[in-house]
Backbone bond lengths (Angstrom), bond angles and torsions (degrees), N, CA, C in turn:
res aa  C-N    CA-C-N  psi(-1)  N-CA   C-N-CA  omega(-1)  CA-C   N-CA-C  phi
1 M - - - 1.469 - - 1.530 109.10 -
2 P 1.356 117.74 134.16 1.466 119.32 175.98 1.523 110.42 -59.13
3 D 1.337 116.77 145.00 1.455 118.45 178.71 1.533 109.40 -73.81
4 P 1.341 117.29 165.89 1.466 119.94 -176.30 1.519 113.97 -55.15
5 S 1.329 117.17 -33.25 1.460 118.69 179.93 1.526 110.81 -67.47
6 R 1.339 117.40 -35.49 1.466 120.05 177.57 1.520 110.74 -69.60
7 I 1.327 117.66 -37.44 1.472 121.28 175.21 1.524 109.55 -57.48
8 R 1.334 116.14 -45.04 1.465 120.41 179.72 1.527 111.26 -65.15
9 E 1.326 116.74 -38.67 1.461 120.33 179.10 1.527 111.60 -63.49
10 I 1.320 116.55 -41.05 1.472 120.18 179.19 1.527 109.76 -66.02
11 A 1.344 116.67 -42.43 1.470 119.92 177.31 1.527 110.25 -61.20
12 D 1.327 116.98 -41.46 1.476 121.10 176.78 1.524 110.43 -57.92
13 E 1.321 115.68 -43.82 1.463 120.99 -177.97 1.528 111.15 -62.88
14 L 1.329 116.53 -41.48 1.466 120.39 -179.29 1.532 111.19 -72.08
15 I 1.316 117.84 -35.95 1.465 120.88 176.22 1.534 109.71 -63.76
16 A 1.335 116.36 -42.37 1.463 120.22 178.31 1.521 111.25 -65.77
17 A 1.339 116.91 -38.88 1.465 120.51 178.80 1.522 110.83 -63.51
18 D 1.338 116.56 -39.07 1.464 120.02 177.72 1.522 110.38 -66.87
19 R 1.309 116.77 -42.48 1.467 120.78 -179.64 1.524 111.60 -64.29
20 D 1.332 116.07 -39.59 1.473 120.94 -174.93 1.520 112.97 -93.64
21 R 1.338 117.19 1.28 1.475 121.99 179.00 1.530 110.83 55.06
22 R 1.329 114.73 55.49 1.458 118.81 179.85 1.525 109.12 -140.51
23 T 1.331 115.49 171.91 1.459 120.62 176.78 1.519 109.69 -112.44
24 V 1.340 114.98 160.35 1.460 121.41 179.80 1.525 108.48 -122.29
25 P 1.335 117.69 158.99 1.465 120.18 178.12 1.523 111.57 -62.88
26 L 1.333 115.96 162.25 1.462 121.95 -178.14 1.530 111.61 -52.95
27 L 1.317 115.99 130.24 1.463 120.26 177.18 1.521 110.95 -66.54
28 T 1.327 116.30 -39.50 1.464 119.99 -176.45 1.518 111.77 -65.59
29 A 1.330 117.49 -31.06 1.464 120.27 178.03 1.518 111.74 -70.63
30 R 1.330 116.25 -26.69 1.467 120.49 -176.32 1.519 113.06 -102.27
31 N 1.337 116.45 -6.96 1.465 121.40 -179.76 1.525 108.84 -134.82
32 P 1.334 118.02 72.88 1.464 121.12 -176.69 1.529 111.59 -55.70
33 G 1.314 115.71 137.52 1.463 120.17 179.26 1.510 114.50 86.08
34 M 1.325 118.35 -0.28 1.466 121.42 178.81 1.529 109.31 -63.15
35 T 1.339 117.09 132.87 1.462 122.41 -173.59 1.528 111.73 -109.37
36 V 1.330 114.92 173.38 1.459 120.84 175.64 1.525 110.47 -58.65
37 E 1.323 117.25 -41.29 1.464 119.90 179.93 1.528 110.83 -64.99
38 D 1.320 117.32 -38.03 1.462 120.18 174.85 1.526 110.48 -60.52
39 A 1.349 115.11 -42.28 1.466 120.07 -178.52 1.522 111.05 -62.74
40 Y 1.327 117.61 -42.10 1.469 119.47 177.51 1.529 110.92 -66.86
41 A 1.326 117.58 -30.37 1.474 120.15 175.36 1.524 110.36 -65.22
42 V 1.343 116.67 -40.39 1.464 120.44 175.60 1.526 109.99 -62.55
43 Q 1.319 116.03 -45.75 1.468 120.29 -179.34 1.528 111.01 -60.44
44 R 1.332 117.36 -43.34 1.469 119.99 179.10 1.520 111.16 -62.81
45 E 1.331 116.74 -41.81 1.462 120.66 177.86 1.521 110.26 -60.91
46 W 1.342 116.63 -45.42 1.467 121.65 178.74 1.531 110.50 -60.01
47 A 1.351 116.68 -47.34 1.463 120.57 -177.75 1.531 111.21 -64.90
48 E 1.321 116.62 -40.52 1.465 119.45 179.49 1.529 111.23 -64.09
49 R 1.331 116.46 -36.14 1.469 119.99 176.35 1.530 110.18 -63.28
50 R 1.344 115.79 -45.80 1.464 119.52 -179.64 1.530 110.70 -62.37
51 M 1.318 117.01 -42.11 1.466 119.91 -177.27 1.525 111.36 -72.87
52 S 1.318 117.49 -32.78 1.471 119.25 176.47 1.522 111.03 -68.20
53 A 1.345 115.60 -21.10 1.468 120.35 177.71 1.524 111.98 -89.79
54 G 1.343 117.04 2.15 1.461 120.16 174.11 1.509 116.52 118.84
55 A 1.344 118.55 -10.60 1.465 120.32 178.15 1.531 109.75 -71.07
56 R 1.325 115.99 155.07 1.469 121.42 -177.85 1.518 110.02 -122.80
57 L 1.326 116.41 134.40 1.460 121.26 177.45 1.525 109.73 -71.34
58 V 1.349 117.27 126.03 1.465 120.39 178.15 1.520 112.22 -120.64
59 G 1.341 117.88 -8.63 1.452 118.77 179.71 1.513 112.19 173.08
60 R 1.330 114.57 -163.84 1.464 122.01 -179.04 1.529 109.28 -139.69
61 K 1.309 115.14 155.72 1.456 121.12 172.52 1.520 108.89 -115.68
62 I 1.320 115.03 145.93 1.455 121.28 173.98 1.521 106.82 -112.21
63 G 1.305 116.56 133.63 1.453 120.03 -179.47 1.507 112.57 -120.47
64 L 1.337 115.43 160.07 1.462 122.58 172.14 1.521 112.71 60.08
65 T 1.337 115.87 41.83 1.466 120.49 -179.85 1.523 113.09 -95.64
66 S 1.316 117.77 -14.54 1.472 120.29 -178.54 1.516 110.02 -112.14
67 K 1.333 114.85 156.24 1.461 120.14 -178.50 1.529 111.26 -62.11
68 V 1.352 116.66 -38.17 1.465 117.86 -178.41 1.530 110.79 -63.74
69 M 1.330 117.13 -36.00 1.462 119.77 179.07 1.528 111.09 -72.94
70 Q 1.330 117.11 -37.32 1.457 119.32 179.29 1.524 110.52 -66.62
71 V 1.326 116.83 -40.11 1.459 120.30 177.17 1.523 110.35 -65.78
72 A 1.347 116.56 -40.91 1.466 120.75 -177.47 1.523 112.06 -64.80
73 T 1.332 117.36 -29.12 1.460 120.37 -175.50 1.522 113.64 -107.89
74 G 1.331 117.22 -14.91 1.449 119.81 -175.42 1.514 113.45 74.96
75 I 1.337 117.14 14.93 1.469 123.02 -179.01 1.523 108.21 -112.53
76 T 1.339 117.79 136.24 1.463 120.82 -166.59 1.530 114.58 -112.98
77 E 1.313 119.16 11.36 1.457 120.20 176.44 1.528 109.34 -138.70
78 P 1.349 117.55 151.80 1.469 119.33 179.41 1.524 112.15 -66.50
79 D 1.324 114.15 165.07 1.455 120.68 172.49 1.516 108.37 -144.75
80 Y 1.335 117.39 178.29 1.462 119.59 177.75 1.518 110.22 -144.54
81 G 1.339 114.61 161.10 1.446 122.73 175.65 1.518 109.53 -145.01
82 V 1.318 116.95 177.89 1.462 121.26 -178.76 1.526 109.84 -100.80
83 I 1.333 115.47 150.68 1.463 122.82 172.54 1.527 107.33 -111.97
84 L 1.318 116.62 123.21 1.459 122.23 178.26 1.525 109.99 -104.51
85 D 1.322 116.56 161.21 1.460 120.42 -171.42 1.521 113.28 -61.04
86 D 1.340 117.80 -30.31 1.462 119.12 -178.55 1.531 112.79 -82.31
87 M 1.330 116.71 5.71 1.463 121.66 177.51 1.523 112.93 -98.56
88 V 1.315 118.41 -3.09 1.466 121.59 -171.70 1.529 110.47 -103.57
89 Y 1.348 115.73 125.61 1.459 123.22 178.30 1.526 109.57 -121.51
90 E 1.330 115.83 153.11 1.460 121.08 173.57 1.520 109.59 -91.80
91 S 1.332 115.85 155.09 1.459 120.78 176.44 1.527 109.89 -55.22
92 G 1.333 115.46 141.26 1.457 121.29 -177.71 1.515 114.03 93.16
93 S 1.338 116.68 -2.96 1.465 120.19 -177.22 1.526 111.77 -70.26
94 V 1.323 114.42 149.41 1.456 121.69 167.24 1.529 106.26 -97.44
95 I 1.329 116.17 120.63 1.460 122.33 -172.31 1.526 109.18 -107.78
96 E 1.310 115.93 135.86 1.461 120.90 179.86 1.529 110.07 -70.92
97 F 1.315 116.72 112.97 1.463 121.33 -176.95 1.524 111.16 -61.76
98 D 1.317 116.88 -39.61 1.461 120.70 -175.52 1.522 113.63 -73.01
99 R 1.316 116.98 -2.37 1.463 119.35 176.52 1.533 111.19 -72.43
100 F 1.344 116.98 -18.32 1.455 121.44 -170.91 1.524 112.18 -124.06
101 S 1.334 115.24 164.41 1.462 122.61 174.71 1.531 108.78 -121.30
102 N 1.344 116.42 142.65 1.475 120.58 -178.86 1.528 110.69 51.55
103 V 1.328 116.53 60.60 1.465 122.25 -168.59 1.530 110.68 -77.04
104 R 1.327 115.79 122.27 1.461 122.83 176.51 1.523 109.28 -139.24
105 I 1.334 115.21 161.60 1.468 121.93 -176.80 1.525 109.28 -121.40
106 E 1.334 115.88 139.87 1.464 122.05 173.47 1.525 109.71 -126.30
107 V 1.339 115.20 151.74 1.469 122.91 -178.94 1.530 108.81 -101.96
108 E 1.328 116.80 127.95 1.459 120.10 -173.50 1.529 111.55 -145.39
109 L 1.322 115.07 174.60 1.455 122.91 165.04 1.520 107.90 -114.39
110 A 1.321 116.09 141.60 1.464 121.50 176.89 1.529 108.94 -108.72
111 F 1.320 115.44 131.02 1.465 122.16 175.87 1.524 107.90 -98.76
112 V 1.319 117.06 125.40 1.458 121.72 175.89 1.525 106.97 -103.79
113 L 1.328 116.70 118.90 1.461 121.00 -173.03 1.521 111.83 -83.29
114 G 1.315 115.23 134.86 1.454 120.76 173.90 1.511 112.15 -98.93
115 A 1.339 116.34 -10.59 1.462 122.79 179.55 1.519 107.97 -144.91
116 P 1.327 117.72 155.78 1.470 119.81 -178.90 1.529 111.86 -69.89
117 L 1.320 115.09 157.42 1.470 122.38 174.53 1.521 107.74 -129.86
118 E 1.324 115.72 130.15 1.458 120.17 -179.22 1.523 109.25 -136.81
119 G 1.353 115.53 125.70 1.452 120.83 176.57 1.528 110.25 -75.69
120 P 1.346 117.12 -176.86 1.463 126.03 20.17 1.517 115.56 -97.47
121 D 1.317 119.19 1.46 1.469 119.58 -172.17 1.530 112.30 -115.01
122 T 1.328 117.31 32.36 1.459 121.47 179.63 1.528 110.54 -67.66
123 T 1.331 117.11 135.66 1.463 122.97 178.98 1.525 109.73 -115.08
124 I 1.318 115.87 171.27 1.461 120.48 176.49 1.521 110.99 -58.90
125 F 1.321 117.48 -33.14 1.463 120.43 -179.18 1.528 110.97 -70.34
126 D 1.320 116.91 -37.08 1.466 120.45 174.64 1.531 110.15 -60.76
127 V 1.345 115.82 -42.46 1.461 120.35 -179.93 1.516 110.85 -62.58
128 L 1.317 117.38 -46.66 1.464 120.76 -178.38 1.528 111.27 -63.69
129 R 1.336 117.20 -38.25 1.472 119.92 177.72 1.522 111.16 -66.76
130 A 1.319 117.35 -35.77 1.468 121.20 -174.78 1.526 113.26 -82.89
131 T 1.335 117.53 -13.64 1.461 120.78 -173.88 1.523 111.34 -83.53
132 E 1.336 116.12 125.87 1.459 120.90 176.85 1.519 110.55 -76.19
133 Y 1.323 116.58 -46.73 1.465 120.99 173.79 1.529 109.33 -162.36
134 V 1.331 114.02 166.32 1.464 122.98 177.58 1.521 107.58 -118.59
135 V 1.330 117.07 141.47 1.458 120.64 -175.95 1.528 109.24 -141.43
136 P 1.337 118.34 145.11 1.461 120.51 175.12 1.526 112.16 -59.93
137 A 1.332 115.17 148.05 1.468 120.25 179.21 1.522 109.90 -155.80
138 L 1.311 115.39 149.44 1.458 122.70 170.50 1.523 108.23 -110.69
139 E 1.318 115.83 143.46 1.455 119.73 173.01 1.519 108.82 -108.37
140 V 1.332 115.25 134.39 1.464 122.40 173.75 1.523 107.33 -98.89
141 L 1.327 116.03 115.03 1.458 120.17 179.55 1.522 110.51 -80.94
142 N 1.327 114.85 143.98 1.460 122.38 -174.80 1.525 107.07 -141.10
143 S 1.326 117.40 95.22 1.464 121.25 -172.81 1.517 111.13 -105.55
144 H 1.327 115.66 120.26 1.459 121.14 -178.80 1.519 112.61 -99.09
145 I 1.331 116.77 -0.49 1.459 121.99 -178.54 1.518 108.44 -114.55
146 A 1.328 116.60 141.22 1.466 121.29 179.98 1.523 110.47 -47.54
147 L 1.340 116.61 132.87 1.453 120.77 -174.46 1.526 112.48 -75.61
148 E 1.310 117.07 -38.81 1.462 119.71 -175.63 1.529 110.98 -71.10
149 G 1.334 115.27 123.07 1.449 120.50 177.47 1.517 115.02 85.29
150 R 1.318 118.08 2.14 1.465 119.84 -177.46 1.524 110.28 -68.14
151 T 1.307 115.25 154.27 1.457 122.50 176.29 1.524 108.55 -117.56
152 I 1.320 115.81 175.83 1.469 119.29 178.25 1.534 110.34 -62.00
153 V 1.324 118.33 -28.05 1.468 121.25 178.01 1.526 110.18 -64.43
154 D 1.336 116.45 -43.44 1.461 119.48 176.84 1.526 111.04 -61.78
155 T 1.333 116.02 -45.92 1.462 120.77 -175.61 1.526 111.95 -65.08
156 I 1.332 117.01 -46.05 1.469 120.38 -179.72 1.527 110.57 -60.51
157 S 1.333 116.74 -43.33 1.464 120.17 -179.67 1.521 111.32 -57.29
158 D 1.335 115.95 -33.04 1.466 123.10 -177.64 1.532 111.18 -90.42
159 N 1.337 115.94 35.29 1.470 122.60 -179.32 1.519 111.80 54.24
160 A 1.350 115.76 38.30 1.461 121.99 178.68 1.526 111.62 53.93
161 A 1.337 116.15 31.76 1.475 123.98 177.06 1.524 112.86 62.06
162 M 1.331 117.18 23.32 1.462 120.35 179.19 1.524 110.47 -75.63
163 G 1.352 115.62 121.85 1.451 119.94 176.58 1.507 112.32 -109.75
164 A 1.338 116.00 -51.27 1.460 121.03 -178.91 1.518 108.51 -164.05
165 M 1.331 115.95 170.03 1.455 121.66 173.08 1.520 108.87 -136.18
166 V 1.326 115.51 148.05 1.455 122.13 176.77 1.526 107.05 -118.53
167 V 1.322 116.69 124.78 1.464 121.99 -175.64 1.520 109.55 -110.05
168 G 1.324 116.27 138.69 1.468 119.61 178.29 1.511 111.22 -168.24
169 G 1.315 115.22 -164.94 1.455 118.90 178.98 1.516 112.88 75.15
170 R 1.337 115.96 -156.69 1.469 122.38 -173.50 1.515 111.29 -110.40
171 P 1.342 117.85 117.37 1.459 119.49 174.24 1.528 110.43 -65.45
172 V 1.332 116.45 140.53 1.465 121.11 179.66 1.520 109.79 -133.99
173 K 1.332 115.14 151.70 1.455 120.61 170.00 1.527 108.86 -74.38
174 V 1.320 116.06 155.25 1.466 119.04 -173.30 1.528 112.39 -66.49
175 D 1.336 118.02 -20.45 1.470 119.57 179.77 1.527 112.91 -96.98
176 E 1.333 117.31 4.75 1.465 119.85 179.32 1.519 112.40 -82.88
177 V 1.313 117.38 -27.87 1.465 121.89 -178.73 1.523 108.61 -139.25
178 D 1.329 115.59 159.78 1.459 120.55 171.28 1.521 106.50 -82.73
179 L 1.327 116.45 103.65 1.460 120.92 -172.79 1.524 112.65 -61.38
180 R 1.325 117.20 -25.08 1.465 119.35 179.13 1.519 111.65 -63.33
181 W 1.338 116.43 -29.54 1.456 120.89 -172.66 1.520 112.98 -105.73
182 V 1.330 117.05 13.98 1.463 119.21 170.52 1.527 107.30 -68.81
183 G 1.331 115.89 121.92 1.457 120.35 -177.98 1.517 111.43 -116.72
184 A 1.324 115.64 165.68 1.464 119.82 178.46 1.521 110.15 -151.42
185 L 1.335 114.66 147.40 1.451 123.37 170.97 1.526 107.39 -110.36
186 L 1.324 116.89 124.43 1.460 121.67 -177.14 1.520 109.02 -106.24
187 S 1.343 116.01 122.59 1.466 121.84 -177.21 1.518 110.80 -118.94
188 R 1.327 114.78 147.62 1.457 122.48 170.67 1.516 107.58 -125.26
189 N 1.331 115.18 121.12 1.473 120.63 -179.61 1.530 111.36 53.51
190 E 1.343 114.47 45.69 1.466 124.23 173.73 1.529 113.82 70.13
191 T 1.331 117.69 14.12 1.459 121.55 175.37 1.520 109.16 -117.04
192 I 1.334 117.54 125.12 1.462 120.62 179.71 1.528 109.29 -68.18
193 E 1.336 115.32 125.48 1.462 121.95 -178.13 1.530 112.50 -108.70
194 E 1.336 117.05 -34.98 1.458 121.21 -175.73 1.525 109.68 -145.32
195 S 1.332 115.99 158.09 1.456 121.71 173.65 1.520 108.28 -152.76
196 G 1.329 115.74 160.48 1.458 118.91 178.98 1.510 111.18 179.97
197 V 1.333 115.98 174.73 1.465 122.19 175.72 1.521 108.99 -124.69
198 A 1.334 116.18 151.74 1.463 121.66 -171.34 1.524 112.98 -68.10
199 G 1.334 117.77 -20.06 1.455 119.88 176.95 1.523 112.89 -62.89
200 A 1.340 117.76 -15.16 1.467 120.77 176.37 1.517 111.83 -65.96
201 V 1.330 117.02 -15.33 1.468 121.62 177.96 1.528 108.67 -88.17
202 L 1.310 116.11 92.96 1.471 122.91 175.34 1.526 113.33 55.71
203 G 1.343 117.43 25.19 1.454 121.41 179.76 1.517 113.83 87.66
204 H 1.319 117.11 -24.07 1.477 123.60 178.02 1.524 106.48 -163.01
205 P 1.341 118.94 129.64 1.475 119.03 -175.40 1.520 114.41 -59.74
206 A 1.338 118.00 -25.85 1.467 119.41 177.89 1.519 112.00 -67.84
207 M 1.338 117.51 -20.54 1.459 120.10 178.12 1.527 110.68 -65.01
208 G 1.341 116.24 -33.06 1.459 119.25 176.89 1.515 111.76 -63.95
209 V 1.332 116.81 -39.34 1.465 120.69 179.50 1.522 110.24 -67.02
210 A 1.335 116.68 -39.56 1.468 120.13 176.28 1.527 110.55 -62.29
211 W 1.337 116.10 -43.41 1.469 119.60 177.34 1.526 110.00 -57.93
212 L 1.322 116.72 -43.88 1.460 121.31 -177.82 1.525 111.21 -61.88
213 A 1.336 117.32 -48.08 1.469 120.52 -179.43 1.524 110.64 -58.06
214 N 1.323 116.29 -40.09 1.465 119.83 -179.21 1.527 111.78 -73.24
215 K 1.321 116.94 -35.94 1.463 120.22 177.86 1.527 110.72 -68.48
216 L 1.337 117.16 -41.50 1.460 120.62 178.64 1.524 111.32 -61.51
217 A 1.339 116.70 -34.13 1.462 119.96 -179.92 1.522 111.18 -60.80
218 Q 1.343 116.60 -31.07 1.460 120.27 177.24 1.526 111.70 -65.94
219 H 1.331 116.06 -22.26 1.464 121.34 -179.91 1.528 111.77 -106.33
220 G 1.340 116.58 14.96 1.457 120.63 177.54 1.506 114.16 70.71
221 Q 1.347 117.11 26.29 1.457 121.56 -178.11 1.518 110.26 -124.80
222 S 1.329 115.97 167.25 1.458 121.17 178.15 1.525 108.97 -149.30
223 L 1.334 115.80 175.36 1.462 122.39 -179.98 1.524 109.63 -101.22
224 G 1.326 116.26 135.16 1.457 120.07 -177.34 1.517 113.04 -101.71
225 A 1.329 116.40 159.21 1.462 121.44 174.69 1.517 109.30 -58.79
226 G 1.325 116.13 137.34 1.449 121.64 -179.52 1.513 114.38 93.55
227 E 1.331 117.89 -13.33 1.466 119.69 -179.66 1.530 111.09 -70.06
228 I 1.329 115.26 147.09 1.462 123.19 175.11 1.525 107.36 -99.35
229 I 1.324 116.07 127.88 1.458 120.32 -179.63 1.522 109.12 -118.24
230 L 1.323 116.52 113.39 1.462 120.72 172.59 1.517 107.39 -77.76
231 A 1.343 116.54 117.55 1.457 120.69 -165.35 1.521 114.27 -84.64
232 G 1.322 119.15 -5.61 1.456 120.72 179.67 1.511 111.71 118.42
233 S 1.323 115.77 147.48 1.464 120.88 -175.07 1.511 112.11 -79.07
234 F 1.337 116.10 142.22 1.461 119.42 171.86 1.527 111.74 -113.87
235 T 1.334 116.01 19.64 1.467 122.08 166.45 1.518 108.70 -132.74
236 R 1.323 115.30 164.60 1.457 118.89 171.38 1.529 109.30 -69.13
237 P 1.335 117.52 155.30 1.470 119.12 176.89 1.520 110.55 -66.51
238 M 1.332 115.62 137.22 1.466 122.13 -179.91 1.521 108.72 -107.93
239 W 1.329 117.70 123.96 1.452 121.79 178.09 1.522 110.26 -69.62
240 V 1.312 116.05 141.70 1.465 120.97 174.70 1.525 109.29 -129.76
241 E 1.326 114.68 155.46 1.449 122.07 179.13 1.529 109.75 -124.00
242 R 1.310 116.19 167.48 1.457 120.38 177.04 1.535 109.47 -57.09
243 G 1.331 115.55 133.91 1.457 120.89 179.70 1.512 114.24 93.96
244 D 1.336 118.05 -11.26 1.462 120.55 -178.96 1.526 111.55 -71.97
245 T 1.334 114.92 142.99 1.459 122.27 170.28 1.521 108.20 -106.79
246 V 1.321 116.12 130.39 1.457 122.89 -177.53 1.525 108.84 -113.00
247 H 1.334 115.83 136.71 1.465 121.07 178.87 1.516 108.72 -139.13
248 A 1.323 116.72 131.38 1.458 122.42 176.66 1.519 108.83 -121.64
249 D 1.330 116.88 120.48 1.455 123.27 -178.97 1.519 108.92 -101.71
250 Y 1.341 116.34 113.42 1.456 122.42 179.68 1.527 112.22 -99.67
251 H 1.324 117.63 19.73 1.469 124.04 177.96 1.532 109.98 57.53
252 D 1.323 119.22 -113.21 1.464 121.31 -174.35 1.531 112.87 -65.34
253 L 1.314 117.92 -20.04 1.457 120.42 -179.34 1.532 112.38 -93.79
254 G 1.325 117.29 8.48 1.459 120.41 175.28 1.515 112.57 89.17
255 S 1.319 115.69 -157.06 1.456 119.86 -175.48 1.520 111.09 -143.77
256 I 1.341 114.69 165.87 1.458 123.15 176.82 1.525 107.54 -130.82
257 S 1.325 116.04 142.06 1.458 119.01 174.09 1.521 108.92 -141.01
258 C 1.330 114.60 156.19 1.463 121.15 173.62 1.524 107.84 -161.68
259 R 1.306 115.59 164.02 1.471 120.78 178.88 1.515 108.99 -133.20
260 F 1.315 116.28 141.14 1.467 121.97 179.82 1.524 109.52 -102.59
261 A 1.319 116.04 120.70 1.488 120.34 -174.97 1.522 109.80 -123.38
């Protein structure tokens, strides 16, 4: 395991990469033997630096929960990252393209908790009871580590590639719709690029939230009331470029749009 000073050095490197809008070589290639737990230690150090500088924790993201995402990345287990207040946009926002690296979009559902969730034995039923409402959301991926050859250790260290989220559409209670069958069409510049249904996330999107609560318990953490949880993408990541307009149609749950400038 890297010593604490090396953990801090890696966090420094990722903070600088975010500031300078650049990518760095694979962490795993330069730190042989680095583990998932080491990667979460880097992520915690990075998040604590951001929060000590004034950012506020508002939620968590879950990544790599669907087969399409695992195939797209070559990574076979979920991961998580933090969502800070300056990462949240409303539908219709114009987003600064240069704020991110390797910019891609994913289609998700966000769970807004009305009650806390604490593992290690959280079930899907606990998640549904604790959820105040579910709302459509897009995730903007922001990868500061070289994509080719990366492992889950690289991704976790980089805050699970969390860049931003865009929230829109119609919030619903968990018993108003069958969440497994919430579908979306994802378009770029008026051309449909991806589509999917939320059941692709571990069979039910609430299963991702249960996984997260139980995983956080291993790190002595839990989910608080009011937190926003991005439950995982049910489409492949879609690349975007400067000037692109993105639109996601969730049918009965409304739509989300944003533009990258």
